[in-house]
N, C-alpha and C positions, 0 to 999 in steps of 0.2 A: 138149407138155408145160407151156409158161409159162403157159398160160392156168389149170392147177389153181390156182394162187394166188388169180386172178380170182374162179373159182368160188367157192373158200372163203370169199374177202371177202364176196361177195354172200351165202352161205349165214349169215355171220356178222351182215352186217347185218339179215338178217331175224330175226336173234334179238334183236337191238336193239328192232326194231320189236314184237316179241313181248312183250319185257319191259316195254316202255313200255304196251303195251296192258293186260299183268297189273298195272302199277302203277296204272292209271287207275280200277281197280275198287276200290282201297284208300281208304277215307275220309280226308279232311283236315277241317279246322274248317269249310270251306265246302262248300256243296251243288254236287253236280258230276254232270250227266244219266248219266255214264259207270257211276256207282253203280249203275242200274239196268239195265246190259246183260245181267246174268245173270237177270233176271227173267222168266219165262213167265207167261202167261195162257191160260187154256181158255176159248178162244171160237170157237162154232160148230162146237162137237164137235172141235177140235184144239187142241193146245199151240201156242200161237205165242209170238215173243218179245215183249216188252212194245212196243219201240219199233216193230212193225209194226201195233199196233192203237190207238196213243195216240201224241200229240207230247208232249215233253217239254219244259219251259221252267224258266228260274231267275230267276223275279220278286224274289227277295230272296237276299242270300249265304248265308243258311242254309234256305231253302226251295226246294223242287223242286213246280212243278205239272204234273199229266198230264192230259191232255184226250184221253179216247178219240174215235177217228175217227167211230164209231156210237156216240150216247148210251144206246141200248140195252145196251152192254159195260161201262157203267159200273161196274155190280156187281161182275163178273167181275175188271176192273182194281184194284176196290178190295180184293177178297178176296185178289187174287194179291200186291198191296204187303203187306198187312197179315199175310199167311202168310211174307213174306219175312224174313231175317234182319239188315233195317236197322237196326232198334232205334228206328223212327221210326212214328208211328200215323198211318194217313192221315184225314184229315178232308174230307168231301165239301161242297161248294159247287156246288150245281146239276151241271152236267155235269164240274166242273173238280176234280181229287181235289189236295188239297195237302199237302205231305209236309213238315213242318219237322225238321230234323236236329237231335237233341239235343246239346248241349255234349260235348265229348270229355272224359272223365276224364284225370288223369295216365297212370294205369294201362293205361286204353284206348289211349293215343298210344303206349304202350310197346310194346302188342300189335300195333299197326299196322307200327310200326318193324321188329318182328321179321319180321313178315310179308313186307314189303318186301325185308328184306336175304335172306329166303329166296326169294324170287322173283328178287332179283338174282344169287344164286349158282345158281339153276338155269340163268340165262342163261349164266353163265360156264361151268359145266358142259356146257354146249352149244357153246359156242364151243370149248372144250377137246377134245371130242369130233370136231367138224370140223377141228380142227387135227390131231389125231391121225391121222384117214384120209385127210387130204389129204399128210401127211409120209408113212404108208405108201406112198401110190400114187407121191410122188416117189423113196422109197428102192427100190421096185420097178422104176422107170423106170431108176435108174443101174445096178442089177444086171442087168437083161435087156439094158443096152445101149442102149436107146432115147435116153439122153442120159449126157453126161460127168459125172464126179464133181465137177468144178469147177461145171457149170450145177446140178446137185443140191444143190451148197452154196449158190449164189446164192439158188435158190428157197427153201431151208429157211431163209434169213436173210429173204429177203422175207417169208415167211409168220409167223416170229416177229414181225416188225415190225407187219403187219399185225394179229396176234393181240393182241399190247398196245396197239394203239391202239384195238381194240374192247373188250378188258377195262377200257381206263381210261374209255371212254364210259360203260360199265356200271356203273362207281364212282361217275361223275359224275353219272348218272341217280339212283342212289341217295341221294346226297348232298342232290340236289334234293330226292328224295321226302321223306326225313327231316325237311328243313328246313319242308317243306311242313305234314307232319304235327304237328311239335313246336310250330309257330308257333299262339299262342293268340289 
């Protein structure tokens, strides 16, 4: 039964990774290839993620360059970028498509901070759900006689300690992301 806390910790750590991934899609003042993660391209009669049809580079702090693997797909890639909600208009330079990220307004930065807080809270809710399920299984183990009450109490204290560590990490991630977003 002792490994239930370890399993819970593993699941909670996955939540942190998931939250980091969600944060990577939120814009800051700098260009970041992760901003293009959700963009799909109509290519060869299929819808594919942008990163599977092109390379993405960051030649300058506010510019992304997208180079299709197959030059004949440049129009499809450009269309996908234009149709996205990035707020940047693609410029074609031969086979390379450049996206210059516009400066973020104060209002837009605040919207992104709000979005980051929402993503962080989603992570915390997931952690609390993992904690609740683990606590239920520990309580059931004590009730069914699989473990003593002292063992159950010890596991619950350990679970609470792990939960606090993970939520503190999520808070730190949010704080870092907020600073990144608000940095001019």
